[in-house]
N, C-alpha and C positions, 0 to 999 in steps of 0.2 A: 640235146644240148641247146637247141635254138631257144626253147622256153627259158632256160636258165640265163642265157645271154640277154634276152629281153628283160628279165627280172633285174639283172645287174644294171642295165641301162636306165630302167625306171628308178632304181635306188640312187643312182648317181644324179639323175635329173632332180629328184627330191632334195638331195643334199646340196646341189648347186643352187636350187631355189632358196633354200634356207640361208646359204651364204650370201646370196644377193639381197635377201630381205634384211640381213644384218647390215649390209652396206647402205641400204636405203634408210635405215634407222639412224644413221650418223648425221642427219641433217640438223638435228638440234644441238650438236656439239660445236664448239668454237675453239680456235687456237690449237694448242697441243693436244687437247682431248680428241679433236677431229683427226689429227695426224696419227695419234696412237690407235684410235679405232680403225682407221684405214689400214694401218700396219697389221693389226690383228686379223682383219678381214682378208687382207692379201695373204697372210700366212696360212689361214684356213683354206683359201682357194688353192694355194700351191700344194698343200698337203692332200687335198681332194684330187687334184690333177695327178699327183704322184701315185696315189692309190689306184686311180682309174687307169693310168698307163700300165702299171704293173699287173692289174687284173686282166686287162686286155691282152697283154703279152702272154700271161699264163694260160688264158683260155684259148688263145690261138696256137700256142706251142704244143700243148698236150692233146692227145687224141680224146675226142669227146666220150667215147665209149669205154675207154680203158683207164685203169689205174687211179691215181690220186688227183688227176686234173680237176674233175668236178668237185671233189672234196676240198681241195685247196682253194678253188674259186668260191665255193660256198662260205668258207671261213673268212673271206674278204668282206662279206656284207656286214657283219657286226663291227669290224674295224672301221668300215666306212661310216656307219651310223654313229660310232663313238667320236669320230673326228668332226662331224658336222655340229654347228652350234645349237 
């Protein structure tokens, strides 16, 4: 399960990097466009944080060798990739 956890950490780091790049691209906007862009970026960050916390809770709650824990954790990766910009 250790390899799977490292894969999840890498996936979340990549998604967080994409969200931060979206934030740095807001430098050309002015006024309300800047505020709206910041709001969308904040919303993406909060969704990413929520998915990460749930995935962490699931992987630490279920036994690594048994049942649907790994399957449930693996299904979180496509959802995370869809949420990132």
